[in-house]
C-alpha positions in Angstrom: 89.1 80.8 56.5 92.1 81.1 58.9 91.7 82.5 62.4 94.0 85.4 61.5 91.8 86.2 58.5 88.6 86.1 60.6 90.2 88.4 63.2 91.3 90.8 60.6 87.9 91.0 59.0 86.3 91.6 62.4 88.8 94.3 63.1 88.3 96.0 59.7 84.5 95.8 60.2 84.8 97.5 63.7 86.9 100.2 62.2 84.6 100.7 59.2 81.7 101.1 61.6 83.6 104.0 63.2 84.2 105.5 59.8 87.9 104.8 60.1 90.4 103.2 57.6 92.1 100.2 59.3 95.2 101.0 57.3 94.9 104.7 57.7 97.0 107.1 59.9 96.4 107.3 63.6 93.6 109.7 64.8 94.1 112.5 67.3 92.8 112.4 70.9 90.1 114.9 70.1 88.6 112.7 67.4 85.0 111.9 68.3 85.7 108.2 68.0 89.1 108.2 69.7 87.8 106.2 72.8 86.1 103.7 70.5 89.3 103.2 68.6 91.2 102.6 71.8 88.7 99.9 72.8 89.0 98.2 69.3 92.8 98.2 69.4 92.8 96.8 72.9 90.4 94.0 71.8 92.1 92.9 68.5 95.7 94.2 68.8 96.5 93.9 72.4 97.3 97.6 72.5 96.5 99.0 75.9 94.5 102.2 76.1 96.5 105.4 76.7 97.0 106.1 80.5 94.9 109.0 81.8 96.7 112.3 82.2 96.6 114.2 85.6 93.3 116.0 86.0 92.9 119.4 84.3 96.0 118.8 82.1 96.4 121.6 79.6 97.8 121.4 76.1 99.1 118.4 74.2 99.7 114.9 75.7 103.4 114.2 76.2 104.6 111.9 73.5 106.0 109.2 75.7 103.9 109.6 78.8 103.3 106.2 80.3 101.1 107.0 83.3 104.1 107.3 85.8 106.0 110.0 87.5 109.0 108.9 85.4 106.9 109.8 82.3 106.2 113.2 83.7 110.0 113.6 84.5 110.8 112.9 80.8 108.3 115.5 79.7 109.7 118.1 82.1 113.3 117.3 81.0 112.2 117.8 77.4 110.5 121.1 78.1 113.6 122.3 80.1 115.9 121.4 77.2 113.7 123.4 74.8 114.0 126.4 77.1 117.8 126.1 77.4 118.2 125.6 73.7 116.2 128.8 73.0 118.5 130.7 75.4 121.6 129.4 73.6 120.3 130.0 70.1 118.4 133.3 70.1 117.3 132.7 66.5 115.1 129.9 67.7 112.8 132.5 69.4 111.7 133.1 72.9 109.3 130.8 74.8 106.1 132.6 75.6 105.2 133.4 79.2 101.8 131.7 78.7 103.5 128.4 77.7 105.9 128.5 80.6 103.0 129.1 83.0 101.1 126.2 81.4 104.2 123.9 82.0 104.3 125.0 85.6 100.6 124.4 86.2 100.8 120.9 84.6 103.9 120.0 86.7 102.1 121.0 89.9 99.0 118.9 88.8 101.2 115.9 88.1 103.0 116.2 91.5 99.6 116.3 93.2 98.2 113.5 91.1 101.0 111.1 92.0 100.9 112.2 95.6 104.5 113.1 95.8 105.8 113.6 99.3 106.8 117.0 100.5 105.8 118.8 97.3 107.0 122.3 96.5 104.7 125.2 97.5 102.5 126.2 94.6 103.0 129.9 93.8 100.9 132.5 92.0 101.2 132.9 88.2 104.6 134.1 87.1 104.5 137.6 85.6 108.0 137.5 84.1 109.7 135.0 81.9 112.8 134.8 84.0 110.7 133.9 87.1 108.8 131.2 85.2 112.1 129.7 84.0 113.4 129.6 87.5 110.3 127.8 88.7 110.5 125.2 86.0 114.1 124.6 86.7 113.2 124.0 90.4 110.4 121.6 89.4 112.7 119.6 87.1 115.2 119.2 89.9 112.5 118.2 92.4 111.1 115.5 90.2 114.6 114.2 89.3 115.5 114.0 93.0 112.4 112.0 93.7 113.0 109.5 90.9 116.7 109.2 91.8 115.8 108.3 95.4 113.6 105.5 94.1 110.4 107.1 95.2 107.2 105.2 94.3 103.9 107.1 93.8 100.6 106.1 95.3 99.2 106.5 91.8 101.3 103.6 90.7 99.3 101.4 93.1 96.0 102.2 91.5 94.6 99.2 89.7 95.8 98.9 86.1 92.9 96.5 85.3 89.2 96.9 85.9 87.9 96.5 89.4 84.2 96.3 88.5 82.7 93.9 86.0 79.5 94.7 84.1 77.9 93.0 81.1 76.9 96.3 79.5 77.7 99.9 80.3 74.1 100.7 80.8 74.0 98.2 83.7 76.5 100.4 85.6 75.3 102.8 88.3 77.6 105.2 90.0 76.7 106.6 93.4 78.1 109.9 94.6 78.9 109.8 98.2 80.3 112.5 100.5 83.9 111.7 99.8 83.8 108.5 97.7 82.2 107.1 94.5 80.6 103.7 94.4 80.0 101.5 91.4 77.0 99.2 91.3 77.2 96.4 88.6 73.4 96.3 88.6 72.2 99.9 88.5 69.7 100.6 91.3 66.3 102.2 90.4 65.8 105.8 91.1 64.9 106.2 94.8 65.9 102.6 95.6 67.6 101.8 98.9 71.1 100.6 98.5 73.8 99.0 100.6 77.3 100.4 100.1 78.7 96.9 100.6 77.0 96.0 97.3 79.0 98.5 95.4 82.8 98.9 94.9 84.7 102.1 95.6 85.9 103.8 92.4 89.2 105.7 92.7 88.1 108.6 90.6 90.6 111.4 91.1 90.1 115.1 90.9 87.3 117.7 91.1 86.4 117.2 87.4 84.7 113.9 88.3 82.5 115.3 91.0 81.4 118.2 88.7 80.5 115.9 85.8 78.9 113.2 87.9 76.7 115.7 89.7 75.6 117.3 86.5 74.5 113.8 85.3 72.9 112.9 88.6 70.6 115.9 88.6 69.2 115.1 85.1 66.0 113.3 84.6 67.6 110.1 83.3 70.9 110.3 85.3 72.8 110.1 82.0 72.5 113.6 80.4 74.4 116.8 81.1 74.2 119.9 78.9 77.4 121.3 77.5 76.5 124.7 78.8 76.2 123.4 82.3 79.4 121.4 82.1 81.6 124.3 80.9 80.3 126.4 83.7 80.8 123.7 86.4 84.3 122.9 85.2 85.2 126.6 85.2 85.9 126.7 81.4 83.3 129.5 81.1 82.6 131.9 83.9 79.2 133.3 84.7 78.8 136.7 82.9 81.6 136.0 80.6 79.2 136.0 77.6 77.0 139.0 77.8 74.1 140.4 75.7 76.2 143.4 74.7 79.0 141.3 73.3 79.4 141.3 69.6 78.2 138.0 68.1 81.7 136.9 67.0 83.1 137.6 70.5 80.4 135.4 72.0 81.2 132.6 69.6 84.9 132.9 70.3 84.5 132.6 74.1 82.0 129.7 73.8 84.1 127.8 71.3 87.2 128.1 73.5 85.2 126.6 76.4 83.9 123.8 74.3 87.4 123.0 72.9 88.5 122.5 76.5 85.4 120.4 77.3 86.0 117.8 74.6 89.4 116.5 75.6 88.3 116.5 79.3 85.3 114.2 78.6 87.5 112.0 76.5 90.1 111.8 79.3 87.4 111.0 81.9 86.0 108.3 79.6 89.4 106.6 79.4 89.9 106.8 83.1 86.6 105.1 83.8 87.1 102.5 81.0 90.3 101.4 82.7 88.3 100.7 85.9 85.5 98.7 84.3 85.7 95.2 83.0 83.2 94.7 80.1 83.1 93.4 76.6 80.7 96.2 75.7 82.5 98.7 73.3 79.9 101.4 73.8 81.6 104.8 74.2 81.6 106.0 77.8 80.6 109.6 76.8 78.9 110.6 73.5 77.7 114.0 72.5 75.2 115.8 70.3 74.9 119.5 69.6 73.8 120.4 73.1 74.5 117.6 75.5 76.9 114.9 76.7 75.3 111.5 77.2 76.8 108.9 79.6 76.7 105.2 79.0 76.1 104.6 82.7 73.7 106.2 85.3 74.9 108.6 88.0 72.9 109.5 91.1 73.6 110.9 94.6 73.7 108.5 97.6 71.4 110.2 100.1 71.4 109.1 103.7 68.2 109.3 105.8 67.9 109.8 109.5 68.1 106.0 110.1 71.4 105.7 108.3 70.0 104.1 105.2 71.3 105.1 101.7 69.1 105.8 98.7 69.9 106.2 95.0 68.5 109.7 94.2 68.8 112.8 92.1 69.6 115.0 95.1 
């Protein structure tokens, strides 16, 4: 049997194990096995995983986003052309204020994520369509000017290949420091003293990471976080938003909206971490059941005692 045939059969078997047709259409990002598929494609087809979006991105992934500010620039240009086209052709319909504000928020997030110098001041939510359009036009011009000047983002210097090597995902321990995260290729035992020099700093960007890792760290096994706790910590569901006097269908609507936001967030974080870890293990970074999200690694706090020693603890 030829090497190509063997490789194809291995690929088809991996796909079948995920319940996917190797010749079928591509799956959406919110598919439960999207991350697994990315890993299989990277292994057998040389297709790199999708670059992570800026933290807290709302809505659909830009079609040609490549993980650079230039990719954000192309997305902003597209959005602006759509707005202008609707102004020229009234029959195309008016862009909603909610969508315009979403574009503005995503643009600010991207500018912060790529650490663009001298960013525009972030303003409160636009209450009128004309105001929102003016802000988007300003953001388009700002990004264009930065790209035209040849500006390079600090995000572009982040490692494109893994910086920590582990045999299996379950060997990985992530320590939560005061302002940094540390990866330990051999996960310390709960309560074990650790040396920060034995770990490697993980460039995990955004508040989402701290909230998720802290939820995991406080659990009994350091790997489990309830969906209820995650949607609260991430701000997708505010305390008191679901009350006893709500009608049942209203409770379900609010809860389902929060869970719909949680799913792509966990998928995005999983892809970010996979890009930083070198391993042949295709285990999914985050899996879920009806109530919880389960991490393939262990998360704990790095607690410093009075003598300056660090310990791998729940809190």
